[in-house]
N, C-alpha and C positions, 0 to 999 in steps of 0.2 A: 338651247344648250348644245354645244358641240363637244365631241369627245376628243380627249387628248391622245394623239397618236393611235387612233383606232381602238380606243379603250372599249372593252366589252362591258356588259352588265356586271356590277359588283366591283368595278374599278373606279378610281377617282375621275371626276369630270371637271372640265373648266366651264364655269358659268360666264359666258361672253358678256353679259350685261354688267357684271361687277369685276370681271377679271380676277376672280378668286377661285380657289379650289373648293368645291363643295364635297360633302361626305359621299361615300359610295351609295348607290341606290340599286335596287332590283325592282323592276316594274314600277318605277316611280316612287318607291317607298325607301326612306333612308334606313340604312343598315346599322348606323351607329346611334348611340344615345346622344342627346344634346350635351354639349361640352360641359356645361355647369353641373349636370347630373353626374356625369362620369367623374368629374373632379371631386364632388362631394362624396361619392362612394369611395374613391381612392383615399381621400383624407380620413374618412371614417375607418377604413380597413387599416390604415397606418396607425391610427390612434389605438385601435383594438390590439394590434400586434405588439406595439410598444408597451401597452399596459399589461399584456400577457407575459411579456419577456421580463418585466421588472422583478417579479418574485423569483424567477429562475436566475436572473443576474445577481440578485441579492444573496441567494443561496450559494452560488458559485464564489462570489466575493468573500462571503463569510467562511467558506471552506478554505479558501486561499489564505485568508488572514490567520486562521487557526494553524495551518501548515507552516506559514512563515514564522509565526509566534513560537511554535514548538522548536523550529530550527534555531531561532534566536536564543531561546532559553538553553538549548543544548550547547550552542557555541559559547555562551556566557559561562556555563558550568565548566566546559573544557578549558576555557581561558584561565579560570581560577586554578586549575590543576596542572597546567603545563609549565615546564621550565625551559622549553626550547624557544629560542627567539624566532626561528623560522615559523614554527607552529603558531606562536603568538601573533605574528604578522598576518598569517593566513586567516586565523580566527577573527582578527580585527577587521579584515576586509569582508569576511562573511557577515559579521555583525553589522557593518556599515551597509552592505547590500540588502540585508534583511530590513534594516531601518528604512532605507529608501523604498523598498517594495511595500512596506506597510503604509508609508505616506501616500504612495500612488494608489493603493487599494482604497484608502480612506477617501480619496478624491473621486474615485469611481462611484462609490456607494453614497 
């Protein structure tokens, strides 16, 4: 085995028989886990973190739905009471925005 550019122990080395980069070694012992083991560990950790985030995400989405629904209800009540065309237009835009937000939140959860 020859070293790449004077690589010392713990650095990548070039295996001249295969012209591949082999994992770092120290005193002939590989310092990294085999690729398939590190991939399995990584995938398991990702699944666990996604699973752990789901209840938190659901809670946040539920809180957002509640807040948007309350704002939608308020805007609807105000729309019934107002006689101003300008206020009416602003409330209609708010109601539409709330409706769009609720649809987006339902797609997330």
